[in-house]
C-alpha positions as CSV (number, residue, x, y, z in Angstrom):
1,M,15.8,-6.8,-22.2
2,L,18.0,-6.5,-18.8
3,S,21.7,-6.8,-19.5
4,D,23.8,-8.2,-16.3
5,E,25.2,-5.2,-15.6
6,Q,21.8,-3.8,-15.3
7,A,20.9,-6.7,-12.8
8,K,23.8,-5.5,-11.0
9,Q,22.9,-1.4,-11.3
10,I,19.5,-2.5,-9.2
11,S,21.1,-4.6,-6.5
12,D,23.7,-2.1,-5.4
13,F,21.3,0.8,-5.5
14,Y,18.6,-1.3,-3.5
15,R,21.7,-2.7,-1.2
16,E,23.1,1.3,-1.0
17,V,19.6,2.8,-0.1
18,K,17.4,-0.3,1.5
19,D,18.8,1.1,5.2
20,D,17.7,4.7,4.8
21,V,14.3,4.4,3.2
22,D,10.8,3.2,4.3
23,I,9.6,2.6,1.1
24,I,11.0,2.0,-2.3
25,I,9.2,2.2,-5.6
26,C,9.8,0.3,-8.2
27,Q,7.8,1.3,-11.8
28,C,8.7,0.6,-15.2
29,E,6.2,1.5,-18.6
30,H,3.0,-0.7,-17.6
31,G,3.9,-1.7,-14.0
32,Q,3.4,-5.3,-14.9
33,S,6.3,-7.0,-16.2
34,R,9.6,-5.3,-15.8
35,S,9.3,-3.9,-12.2
36,A,7.3,-6.3,-11.2
37,A,10.0,-8.8,-11.7
38,I,12.2,-6.8,-9.6
39,A,10.0,-6.1,-7.0
40,A,9.6,-9.7,-6.6
41,A,13.4,-10.3,-6.5
42,I,13.7,-8.1,-4.0
43,L,10.8,-9.8,-1.8
44,E,12.3,-12.8,-2.4
45,Y,15.7,-12.0,-1.7
46,E,14.9,-10.4,1.6
47,Y,11.5,-12.2,2.9
48,K,11.4,-15.4,0.7
49,K,7.8,-13.6,-0.7
50,G,8.6,-13.3,-3.6
51,I,6.0,-16.0,-5.3
52,D,3.5,-13.2,-3.5
53,I,3.9,-11.1,-6.5
54,F,3.9,-14.0,-9.0
55,A,0.4,-15.1,-7.3
56,N,-1.0,-11.6,-8.0
57,D,-3.2,-11.8,-10.7
58,D,-2.6,-8.1,-11.0
59,Y,1.4,-8.4,-12.5
60,F,3.1,-10.4,-14.9
61,P,6.8,-10.8,-13.3
62,N,9.3,-11.2,-16.5
63,K,11.0,-14.5,-14.9
64,V,14.4,-13.8,-16.8
65,I,15.0,-10.5,-15.1
66,F,13.5,-11.9,-11.8
67,R,16.4,-14.5,-12.1
68,K,19.0,-12.2,-12.9
69,V,18.2,-9.4,-10.2
70,L,17.9,-11.9,-7.8
71,K,21.1,-13.7,-8.7
72,S,22.5,-10.3,-8.7
73,L,21.2,-9.8,-4.9
74,T,22.3,-12.9,-3.9
75,D,25.8,-12.5,-5.5
76,I,28.1,-10.9,-2.9
């Protein structure tokens, strides 16, 4: 499971690089649960479109990870 500290590390990394890159690749071992949750959290934070990942049948975002990363992104 993802700890609160790991969620903070993800959000800190995202904030650090987001203005300097065009693409961020988010990949976990299978690319369907954890990475999908992180991608959904970032999309929700930036564009209010995290639901797009949840609605895609190719992914199975982990809701706990989504909530932890989104909370970390919104806690400034």
